[in-house]
C-alpha positions as CSV (number, residue, x, y, z in Angstrom):
1,X,-86.2,9.8,8.9
2,X,-88.4,6.6,8.4
3,X,-86.9,3.9,6.2
4,X,-86.7,0.2,5.4
5,X,-83.3,-1.4,4.6
6,X,-82.4,-4.9,3.6
7,X,-78.9,-6.4,4.2
8,X,-77.1,-9.4,2.8
9,X,-74.6,-10.9,5.3
10,X,-71.9,-13.2,3.8
11,X,-69.2,-15.1,5.7
12,X,-66.3,-17.0,4.3
13,X,-63.9,-19.1,6.3
14,X,-60.9,-20.9,4.7
15,X,-59.7,-24.2,6.1
16,X,-56.1,-25.3,6.1
17,X,-56.7,-27.8,3.3
18,X,-58.0,-25.0,1.0
19,X,-61.7,-25.7,1.6
20,X,-63.9,-22.6,1.9
21,X,-66.9,-22.6,4.2
22,X,-69.5,-20.0,3.1
23,X,-72.7,-18.9,4.7
24,X,-75.3,-16.3,3.9
25,X,-78.1,-14.6,5.8
26,X,-80.4,-11.6,5.4
27,X,-81.5,-8.9,7.7
28,X,-84.3,-6.3,7.3
29,X,-84.4,-3.2,9.5
30,X,-87.2,-0.7,9.6
31,X,-87.8,2.5,11.5
32,X,-90.8,4.8,11.5
33,X,-91.1,8.6,12.3
34,X,-92.0,7.9,15.9
35,X,-88.8,5.9,16.5
36,X,-90.2,2.3,16.4
37,X,-87.6,-0.1,15.2
38,X,-87.9,-3.6,13.7
39,X,-85.1,-6.1,13.0
40,X,-85.8,-9.4,11.2
41,X,-83.0,-11.9,10.7
42,X,-83.2,-15.0,8.7
43,X,-80.8,-17.4,6.9
44,X,-80.7,-17.1,3.1
45,X,-79.4,-20.7,3.0
46,X,-80.7,-23.5,5.2
47,X,-79.0,-26.9,5.5
48,X,-81.0,-30.1,5.0
49,X,-84.7,-30.2,5.1
50,X,-85.2,-28.0,8.2
51,X,-87.8,-25.2,7.9
52,X,-86.0,-21.8,8.0
53,X,-87.1,-19.4,10.7
54,X,-87.0,-15.6,11.0
55,X,-86.2,-13.9,14.3
56,X,-88.0,-10.6,14.7
57,X,-87.4,-7.9,17.3
58,X,-89.5,-4.8,17.6
59,X,-88.7,-1.9,20.0
60,X,-91.5,0.7,20.5
61,X,-90.4,3.8,22.5
62,X,-94.0,5.1,22.3
63,X,-95.5,2.2,24.1
64,X,-92.3,1.5,26.0
65,X,-92.3,-2.2,24.9
66,X,-90.1,-4.7,23.2
67,X,-91.5,-7.7,21.3
68,X,-89.5,-10.8,20.2
69,X,-90.8,-13.7,18.2
70,X,-89.9,-16.3,15.6
71,X,-91.7,-16.9,12.3
72,X,-93.1,-19.5,11.9
73,X,-93.9,-19.8,15.6
74,X,-96.6,-19.6,18.2
75,X,-95.4,-17.2,20.9
76,X,-94.2,-13.6,21.2
77,X,-92.3,-12.4,24.2
78,X,-93.3,-8.9,25.6
79,X,-90.9,-6.9,27.7
80,X,-91.5,-3.4,29.0
81,X,-88.8,-0.7,28.9
82,X,-88.8,-0.6,32.7
83,X,-87.9,-4.3,32.9
84,X,-85.1,-3.9,30.4
85,X,-83.7,-0.9,32.4
86,X,-83.8,-2.8,35.6
87,X,-82.0,-5.7,34.0
88,X,-79.4,-3.3,32.6
89,X,-78.7,-1.9,36.1
90,X,-78.3,-5.4,37.5
91,X,-75.9,-6.3,34.7
92,X,-73.9,-3.1,35.2
93,X,-73.4,-3.8,38.9
94,X,-72.0,-7.3,38.1
95,X,-69.8,-6.0,35.3
96,X,-68.1,-3.6,37.6
97,X,-66.7,-6.5,39.6
98,X,-65.4,-8.4,36.5
99,X,-61.8,-7.8,35.6
100,X,-60.7,-7.1,32.0
101,X,-58.5,-9.8,30.5
102,X,-54.9,-8.6,30.4
103,X,-54.5,-9.2,26.6
104,X,-57.4,-6.8,25.9
105,X,-55.5,-4.1,27.7
106,X,-52.5,-4.7,25.4
107,X,-54.4,-4.6,22.1
108,X,-53.0,-2.2,19.6
109,X,-55.6,-0.2,17.6
110,X,-55.0,1.8,14.5
111,X,-57.8,3.9,13.0
112,X,-57.9,5.2,9.4
113,X,-60.4,7.7,8.0
114,X,-61.6,6.5,4.6
115,X,-63.5,9.7,3.7
116,X,-67.0,9.6,2.1
117,X,-68.6,7.6,-0.8
118,X,-72.0,6.9,-2.2
119,X,-73.2,3.3,-1.7
120,X,-76.6,2.2,-2.9
121,X,-77.6,5.8,-3.2
122,X,-76.6,6.6,0.4
123,X,-73.8,9.0,1.2
124,X,-71.6,7.3,3.8
125,X,-68.5,7.9,5.8
126,X,-65.9,5.1,6.1
127,X,-63.5,4.1,8.9
128,X,-61.0,1.2,9.0
129,X,-59.9,-0.2,12.4
130,X,-56.9,-2.6,12.6
131,X,-56.6,-4.5,15.8
132,X,-53.3,-6.3,16.7
133,X,-53.9,-9.1,19.2
134,X,-50.8,-10.0,21.2
135,X,-49.2,-13.4,21.2
136,X,-50.7,-15.8,23.8
137,X,-54.1,-14.2,23.9
138,X,-55.8,-17.2,22.3
139,X,-53.0,-19.7,22.4
140,X,-51.5,-18.0,19.3
141,X,-47.7,-18.1,19.1
142,X,-47.4,-14.8,17.3
143,X,-49.5,-11.6,17.1
144,X,-52.2,-11.4,14.5
145,X,-54.3,-8.5,13.0
146,X,-58.0,-8.2,12.5
147,X,-59.3,-5.5,10.2
148,X,-62.8,-4.0,10.2
149,X,-64.0,-1.5,7.6
150,X,-67.3,0.2,8.4
151,X,-69.4,2.7,6.4
152,X,-72.2,4.6,8.0
153,X,-74.7,7.1,6.6
154,X,-73.7,10.8,6.8
155,X,-77.2,12.1,7.0
156,X,-77.9,12.7,10.7
157,X,-81.6,11.9,10.1
158,X,-80.6,8.3,9.4
159,X,-78.8,8.0,12.8
160,X,-75.6,6.4,11.7
161,X,-77.3,3.8,9.6
162,X,-74.9,1.0,8.6
163,X,-74.3,1.0,4.9
164,X,-71.5,-1.5,4.4
165,X,-69.1,-3.4,6.7
166,X,-66.4,-6.0,6.2
167,X,-64.4,-7.7,8.9
168,X,-61.4,-9.9,8.2
169,X,-60.2,-11.9,11.2
170,X,-57.8,-14.9,11.1
171,X,-60.0,-16.7,13.7
172,X,-63.3,-16.6,11.8
173,X,-62.4,-15.5,8.2
174,X,-64.3,-12.6,6.6
175,X,-67.8,-11.3,7.2
176,X,-69.4,-8.8,4.9
177,X,-72.6,-6.9,5.4
178,X,-74.0,-5.0,2.5
179,X,-77.1,-3.1,1.6
180,X,-79.4,-4.9,-0.9
181,X,-82.2,-2.3,-1.0
182,X,-83.0,0.9,0.8
183,X,-86.3,2.7,0.8
184,X,-87.2,6.0,2.4
185,X,-90.7,6.5,3.8
186,X,-93.0,5.1,6.5
187,X,-93.0,1.3,6.7
188,X,-96.3,-0.5,6.9
189,X,-97.7,-0.2,10.5
190,X,-98.1,-4.0,10.5
191,X,-94.3,-4.3,10.4
192,X,-94.2,-3.4,14.1
193,X,-97.0,-5.7,15.2
194,X,-96.8,-9.4,16.3
195,X,-98.4,-11.9,14.0
196,X,-102.1,-12.6,14.7
197,X,-102.8,-15.7,16.7
198,X,-99.5,-15.6,18.6
199,X,-99.6,-16.1,22.4
200,X,-98.2,-13.1,24.2
201,X,-95.8,-14.1,27.1
202,X,-94.8,-11.2,29.3
203,X,-91.4,-11.4,31.0
204,X,-90.2,-9.9,34.3
205,X,-86.9,-8.4,35.4
206,X,-85.9,-11.7,37.0
207,X,-85.9,-13.4,33.6
208,X,-83.0,-11.0,32.6
209,X,-80.9,-11.4,35.7
210,X,-77.2,-11.6,34.8
211,X,-75.3,-14.8,35.8
C-alpha cells in the first residue's frame, strides 16, 4: 500500500542538577506501489545561525539503486543493489569473527503484549520490552532497566509501519517517535528522484568495506 507518513521525534535528557535537555527532529517516509522507499530526516530545531540540512535516502528495487543526498547540497551518491549486497557479505564475514560482549549475553529481557489501539487513524499493535542491564556493563555499580514501547500497523499492506515508539533509558533519557500525519495513496514521483542540478557520484563495493 503506497503512503506518506511524517514523524516528530522528541528526546529529553535530565541532568543531575535538574536541567532538561530537549531536542526535536522530523522524519518523512514515503513508499509507492512498486516498493520504492524514501526517508527524509531533518532537525526541527537548529542551534545558532547554521543552515538546517535534510538527509534524504531513496531505495528503488525496480532500478536496483540507492540514492543518498543532503538538501541543500550539490552531490548525490548512487549505489547499486549489487554493491550493497557485496558490502553486506564482507561485513557478515567480519562479524562472525567478532565476539559478543559478555554483558549482552547476561541481559534480562521481559516482553509484554499491549494489544491493539487506533493511533492517528491507524490500527496498531503494541509491545513493551524491558531490558535489565547487569552491573558493571557500563561502569554502573547496580543493574538498570531500559524500557521500549513500540506500536506498529496491523494492516499487512503497511508492512509493519511504525506508528508510535517511546524508549526510556537512564543513559540517554527518553526518545519519543510519533506520527504527525499519515496519507494513503501514491506519492509524487519526484519524491524518489534526486534534485535537478546535483552531481551524481557512483560508489563501489570498496567504499563500503567494513573496518
